[in-house]
N, C-alpha and C positions, 0 to 999 in steps of 0.2 A: 504493500500500500504506500502511496505517496505521502510524504511528510514534509511539513514546512517547519523549519527550525528558526526560532526567533531568539536570538541572543543579542546583547548590546553591541558586541564587537565580533568581527570575523578576522582571523589572521590569514591573509592570503598574499602570496608572492612577497613574503617578508615585509608586509605592511599591514596595518590595521584599517579596516573599513567599518563605518558605522551606518546605522539606519538601513541595513540591508537584511534580506531574508534569504535562506538557502532552501531550495526545493530538492528533495532527494527521493530517489526511487531505485535503490540498489546503487546507482551512481548519482553524482551531483548533477542534477538536471538544469538548475537555474540559480543564478545569484543576481538579485535585482532589488530595487526598493521594496520595502515591506508591503506598502499599499498595493503595489502592482501584483506581487506574488499572491497575496491573499485574495485579490479580486479575480485573478485569472485561474486560480486553482482552489475553488471553493469545496471541492470534493476531497481535498487532502486533509490528513490529520495535522492539526496545529499543535506544536510543542513550544510552549513559552518558558523561557528561563528567567531567573531573577535578575535584578539590577547588577551591573558590572560582571556579567558573564562573558566569556570569550570562547568562541568556536575555533578549535585548533586542530591541525592535522593529527591523525593517529601516529604514534611513534613506531619506528622501524628499527629493530635490533638484529643486525645482520649476522652476528656470530655469538652463539651460545651453545654450551655443551650440557644438555639436559641430563644425560646419563650419570653425571657425577654430582647430582643435586643433594645427595645425602651428606656431603662434607660440611662439617661445622668447624671443628678445631683439630681434626686428625692430620691434616697436611701441614708441612713446614714451609714458612715463607722467608723471604729475605735474599734468597739465592736460587737461581734457576736449577742448578744440578741438585742441590739439597732438596728442593721441592720435587724434582723428578724422581729421586730415590724414594721419597715419602709416598709418591703416587704408586710406584711399583710395589711398595710394601703394603699399602692399604687398599689397592685397587679392587681386589676381589671382595673384601668386606664392604667397601663403599657401594659397589654395584649390587651386591646382594641385598643391602639395606634399602636401596632406592628402587622400589617396585613402582607399579603404575600410580599408586596414590601419591608417592613422593614426587614423581615427575610431574604429575598433574598439578600438584600444589605449587611447584616452581612455575609452571606455565600460567596458572591462575594469578600468581603474584605479579608476573609480568603484565598480565592483562589489567590488574588493578592499578598499576602505575602508568597505564595509558599506552602500553605496547600492543598495537593491533596487528603487527606482522613481525615474525622473527625467523631467523635462519638457524635451524638446528643442525649442529655438526654431529652426525650419528656414527659413532665408531663401531657399534655392534648391532644396531637395529633394535635394541631393547626399548628405545623411546618412540618407536613408530606408532604404537597404539595410542599413546598419550598425545602425540602430535596429530595423529589422524582425527582424534576426537576433540582437539582443542577448538575453542571458539575463534581463535585468531587465524589469519593467513599464515601459512608455514612454507618456507623454502626448505625442503628436507634434503640436506647435504649428506649423501651416503659417503662415508670416508674410507679412503684406500690407504692402507699402511702396511709396510713390510719391506725390509732392506736386504733380505737374503734371496739371491737368485734361485736357489734350489726350491724354494717354497712359492715361487712366483705364480705358478699355475693354480695352486690351491688357494692362495690369497686372492687372486683375481676372480676365481670362480665364486668364492664367498662374497666378494664385493658385488659381482654381477647378480647374484641371487638376491642380495639385499636391495639392490637398485630395482630389479624387476618387481620385487614385493612392494616397494614404495610406489611403483608405477601402476600397481593394481588398486591403489587406494582411490576410490571414486568419491571425491567430495570437492566442492568449490573452494578455491583458495589454497589447496594443497599442491605444491609444485615439487616433483622429484628433481634432485640435483646431485652434483658430484663435488666431493672435497678430496684433494690430494694432500695428505698430511703435511709433509715438509721435505726439503731436499735431503736431510740426513736420515730420514726414516722410510723413504720409498725408493725402491730400486728403479733406475731409469727405464728398464723394460716395462715395469708396471706403470710408470708415468706415461709412457708413450701409448700403451694399450688403452689406458683410461682416457687420454686425450682424443684418441680415435673415436671412442664412444661419445664423448662430449661433442665433438665436431659433427658426427653423423646424426646425433639426435638433438643437437642444438640445446644442450642442457646448461643451466647456470653452473658456474664453477668458482671454487674458492680454494685457497691453500695458505698454510702458514709459511712465512719467509722471514729470515733474519730477525728472529725474536730475541736472541741472546748473543752475548760475546762468545759463549761456548760454541754455539752453532757456527759463527764466523771462523773461529780458530780451527775447528774440526774440518770444515769444508775447504778452507784455503791452505791449511798447513798440516792437517792430520795430527793436530796437537790440541792441548788444552784440556778442560774438564771432561769433555766427551770421550777422550781417549781411553780412560779407565772404564767409563761406563760401557762403551761398546765392546771393549775387550772382555769385561766381566759377564755381560749378558748375552752377547751375540758372537763372541770370538772374532771380532773384526778389529784390525789394526789400521784400516784406512777407510775413509768415507767412500760411499758407493758412487758419488757424483760430486761435481763441483758446484758452487753457487751459480756460476755462469752457465754451465750446461743445463742445470735445472731451470733457470730463468728463461733461457732461450727456447726451451721446449714449449713454452706457453706463447711464443710469438704467433700473432694472428688469432689468438683465442682470448677474448676479454675475460679477465680473472679478477676476483676480489682477493687481494693478498692481505692476510691478517698480520698485524704487529709491525714488521719492517723497521724496527727500531734501530738495528745495527747495519742497515744497508749503506753502501758507499754512494757518493755523488753520482758516479757512473751508472750504478744500478737504479737510482731514482730517475735519472734521465731516461734509461731504457724503459722503465715502467711507464713513465709519462709518454714516451714516443709510441709505445704499444697500446696506449689507451686503457691500461689497467687502473684499478682503484685500490686504495689502501683503507683497511679497517683498523681504526685506532682504538685500543683498549687500555686506557690510561691506568685504571686501578690494577688490572692484572699485571701490566708492565712494572708498576711500582712494587707490588707485593712479591713478584718473582725476581726483583733486583736487576731488571733488564735495562734500566735507564728510561729516558723519556724520548719519544718521537720528536724530531725537529719539525714541529708542526708548521712553524712560520716558513721554514725552508720549502717544504713540499707545497704549501699554499702559494708561496711566491712563484714557484715553478708552474703553477696552474694545474697541479695534480688533483684528481678527484679523491676525496677522503670522506670518511664517515666515522661515526662513533658507535661502539658496541660494548657489551658487558663482559664478553667471554663467559665462562661457566663458573659455577660455585666452587669448583676446584681451585680457582684463582681469584675469587671475589667473595664478598660477604652479602651482596644483594644483586638481584637481576633487575636493576633500576637505572634507566637511562638518565633520569633527572640527577641522580647521585653521580653518575659517571660524568655528566657535563659539569657538575659543580666541582668535582675533583680536578677536571681538566682546566677549569678556570684558574685554579691556584697553581697547578703544575707548570703551566705554560705562562710564566710571569713576564716573559719578554714580548708577548703578543698583546697589542692594545686591547683593553678589557672589553669595551663595547663591541668592537669589531669581532673579537673572538667569540663573544656570546652569540652574535648573529650566525657566525659560521658553525658553531656547535649545534644550534637549533637546526640549521640546514643539514648538518651531519646526521641527524636522526629523523629527518623527514624527506626533503627533496633529493639530497645526495644519494642515499641508498636506493630510493625509488628509481632514480635515473640509472644508477650502476646496474641494477637488476632488471631494468626494463619493465618496471611495474607501473600501472596506471594509478598511482597512489602518491602520498607524501605531500599533498597540497590541497587546499580548498579551492577547486577550480572546476568549472563546468566540463563535463565529460569524463572526469576521473571517478574512481570508486569512492563511495561515501564512507570512508574510514576516518572517523573524527572523534575528538573528545571535547567535552565541555568543561571549562575551567572556571572556578569561582574566584575572581580577583578580589582584592581587598578594597580597591578604589578604582577610579576611572583609568583606562589604559593610557599611559603617558609615554614620553620618550624613554628609551632604554628598556622597553618592555621585555626584550629577550633576556637581558641581564636579570631582571627581577623574576621572570619565569623560572630561571635556573636557581637563583638564590633562595627564593621564598617557597617554592614547591606548593603551588596552590592546589586546593581541593579539586578533585575530579568528580563532577556531578554525574555525568553520563558518558557512555562510550557507544559509538556506532561502528559496526563492521559490516561493510557492503550494504549499508542502509538500515541494518537491523539494530534496534536500540537495546543496549545492555545496561541495566540500572546497577550502579555500584553501591548505592546506599542500602 
């Protein structure tokens, strides 16, 4: 059924408009003066919101690991390798403890914070049921991992089985996709086989790249903290690929690369020239001791970037408002108001563009994925900054035009 949304303010194209109404019917059909919309669409349901409410795009979280949502204090932070060892030690217990209820709870928490679309990085397929029944739109990234050539056929077979299972999910807003874990953990044979599938089926693609100093030292020198790790667990004394070989394998296939904290200037330039995008996870990067992404550098270069939470294995909340707030303080060299606007874009328009989704903006013709925020006063200048700092109450959520009441 058509609905007319009446809020004091509408956030559209990074500006606020007043005295307008939004007509939705699955998609955003019309944005026009209130009197006109009400006159022309008398058969529509009218939803009126209180004074100082703001209609805002639903948030998009492009990178989250749902399967590790049971973690609270079990994993060790401060250093990437220390954290990785703690993941190995606690992985089985954490995954056993996180059944469908646990994963659904994490998904619902994202929804309550205004996340209407998320990209689930699925390592084992355990989260597929929870994602398939989620209220949100889901890009379901089936992850490929495995650095040993002898096991390549088995690993690829398992990956394809999970991918096909996700393609059998028949529900609106669920998009099967592919994740290639990282250059240090995926053999080039597997990378190339997966990329063939991505190209043939035109699937969304993501990968981790240059998250830590340990990764860079291992890929470029076969040294550093990863040397002991790979020797102990996989009997490897050399990386299976180089950072350059891995990166060039993605040429011509637009990819969302997560983290990219330790990339070189030449690698940033290559990413930019290939039209790739960067997923920035500031809290995860800080907790794992990986440093801060040079956000101003990649922004000045004109690179596409967005903000995501990563999973609860390296975060304490799946909350993009919190993520943006932390980013405001981490990137202290970036002009404050400008950064706030770019962070808002990084959870709305930027990920929608990178994934080719008709979302992320209050605009005619796009999906009606929206949230209603209760401001404390009239919308003034520096609205983006105050949205991030003050964390306004969410009154309602709309996904594909369907109203989800949060209270």
